[in-house]
N, C-alpha and C positions, 0 to 999 in steps of 0.2 A: 348593687341594688339593695342588699340588706342594710348597708350603711345609711342609705337614703330613707329606707323604711324606719329604721331605728331613730333617725333624726326627727322624722315626722311624729312618731309615737312619743318621743321625749318632749317635743314642743307641745303636743296636745296634753300630755299628762302634766306638764309644767303649768299650763294655763287652766287646766280643768279644776284645780284647787280654788281658783278665783270665781268660777261660775256660780256656785251657790251664793256667794256674797253679792254678786251682781244681780241675781234673781231677787234676793231679799231687798236690795236697794230699790229695784224697779217696783216691787210690790208696795214698798213704803211710799214711793212717789205717786203711785196710782190710787191711793186711798181716796183722794179728792179728785173727782172727775172734772173735766173741762167740757163745758157745754157751749158750742159755737152758735151764736145767734147773729152773726154778721150778715147773713143773707136775708134776715128778716127786716121788716120795715117798722121803725118806731112809730107808734100811733095807730098802726093798723094791726101788726102781729103781736105787739107787746106795748105796754105803757111803762114809761120811766119818769118818775117824779124826782127831780134832783133835790138834794140836800147839801148844804155846805159847798155850794158852788160846783156841784157835780162830783165831789169826792166821795159822797155817799148818795144813796137814793133808795126809793121804794120802786120795785119793779113788779109788774103784774104780767104774767105770761102763761104759756102752756108748755107742758113737757113732763114726763114722768122721771122719777129717779133723782131729782135734784135734791141735794142735802146740804145742811150747814157745812161750811168750809169748802164746798165745791166752788169752781170758778165758772163765770159766765163771760164770754167774749162778745162785746157789742161794738158796732160801728157807728160812729157819729161823723157825718161828712165822709172824708176819705181816711179818717184815723180810726184805728182799732183801740179799744180800751178793755182792760181786764178788771173784773169785779169779783170779789169773794163774797159768797153768801154768808151772812151772819145769822139770820133767822129766816125761816120759811114756813108758811102755812098753806096747806092745800085746801081748796074749796071742796065741798061735798058734791056739788054738781055744777059743772062737769068735774070729774075727779082728777083730771090732769091739769087743771088751772090752779095757779098758785100766786101768792104775793110774798115777796121777799125783801128784807132789808139787806142791802149790799154796800160794800165799800170798795173804792177803787184801789187796786194794788198794781205794782210794777210787773211787767213781763219778765220772766226769769229765763 
C-alpha cells in the first residue's frame, strides 16, 4: 500500500512543476476574449457592413467589455466566421452599443 501511495505522490510532484507554466499559458491565451454572436440575427441584433469582400467590415452591436484584439464569432448562413476587433468605439447612449472595425481571421 505504501508503494502505491509513493508512486502517486511521485507522479503528482513530477507533473506539479509544470502546472504554473500551464496556468501562465492559459492566462496569456485568455487576454483576448471570444464573444459569440452566432445566435444573433444579422440586420436585427447587429449590423455588419462588409469591406474587402467580407474579409473586413464595420460591425455595430451591443455588449459590454469588447476590446481591441478580442474575437467575435458570427454566423452567415450555416457557416461560422471569426473576426478580430481592430478598433472599437462605444456610444454614449446606450453605453453598451458600439461600432468596431473587424478583420476575418482563421479559427485556431
